[in-house]
N, C-alpha and C positions, 0 to 999 in steps of 0.2 A: 669651303661649301656653302651652298648658296641653297634657299629653300622657296619652295613657291610658295607665293600668298593665300592664303585663305580664299577657297570661294567667298562670295560675299553672302549674307542671308540669301535678300531678294534675288540674286540666280538663283538657288537651291529650293528653292521655293517656287519660281516658275519651272524649273523642270522637272519635278515634282508631279504639278499640275499636269504642264505634260501630258506625260510617262500615265499619270489617271486615267486622262480623259483620252488619252489612245488604248486604253486599256479597257475602258468602259465602249468606247464604237466598237473592238473589236468582238466584248458580247455582246450590245446589242444588233451588230449586225447577223452574230452568229444566232442569236436568239428569235430572229424576227426569217432568217430562212430557215427554220427549224419545223418553224408553225406553218408556213406555205408548202402544201406537197406541191411535188414534184411531178407532174403527170404524165402519163407516155400510153400513145396506142402501138396495141399490135394486134395486127389482123390475120385470120387463120382461115384453114379450111373449113367449113361448115357442110354437113353432109348435104348435095345439091348445090353448093353455094357459100357465102364467106362468110366471118361473121369479125367482130371485130371484142380485144379485152383492151378496158383503159385501168391501167395498173395509176397509184396514189406513191408515191418512195416504194414503187415494188414490190407491192401487194395490190394484184388483183381487185378493184375495188365494183370496176362493172362486166359482165360477160354476159355479153349481146350477140347473139347463134341464128338472130332472122333481124326482121324490119323490126324495128321500135312501133308500136301503137297499131299495129297490124294487124286484125287478124287472123287465124291458121298457121304459118311456120313457115313463110316466106322468106327464103334468106338474100342478101342480096345477090344481084347476080356476077359484082366481078370485083376486081382489090378494090377500085375506083370510088363505087359506091358505100363500101362497109369504111374506107378512108376518109370520104368525105364528111359521113352522118359523122367517125369517131371524130374529124375535127372539130365540127359542131357540140357535139357532147364538152368533149377537150373546155373547147370556148367558155361553155354555159357554168364548169363544173370553177374556173376561174375567176367569173363574174360573180357566186355563192348561193348559185343554184342549182339545189338539189331536192327532190334527184333533175335534173336535165334533162325535163322530157323534149320529144320532136315532135313537135307537130306533122298533119298530114301535109298539109300548104309547104310546111319547110321541104318536104319530102318529095312535091311536086315537085319544089325550087329545084330543087337541088337534083332534081332528075334520074331521081330514086323511083318514085311512082309515074304509071302517066297521071295524066291529068282526068 
């Protein structure tokens, strides 16, 4: 009957270290992902036009029925206008800006408002 030689102590320590390092990496990646909200844009019909919702991790963060920063209740005229502004809002949220304000100049540049 033959017996296998016992693994060397260095080899065992190296294996344990690599397993521990891999576990730490997985936990770190998971926690980092949990801290960063996943934003989604949802366009919806609003009275006389369109609006958008910004969801963070599945929960409504912003419900915007009207063009932001405008007096009165002016809705977006079409889906594309709401989508363009919603994407800019998400970009600002991802950059850490809260509240993610949209200026009149930005709305003109996106062709949401006339010059």
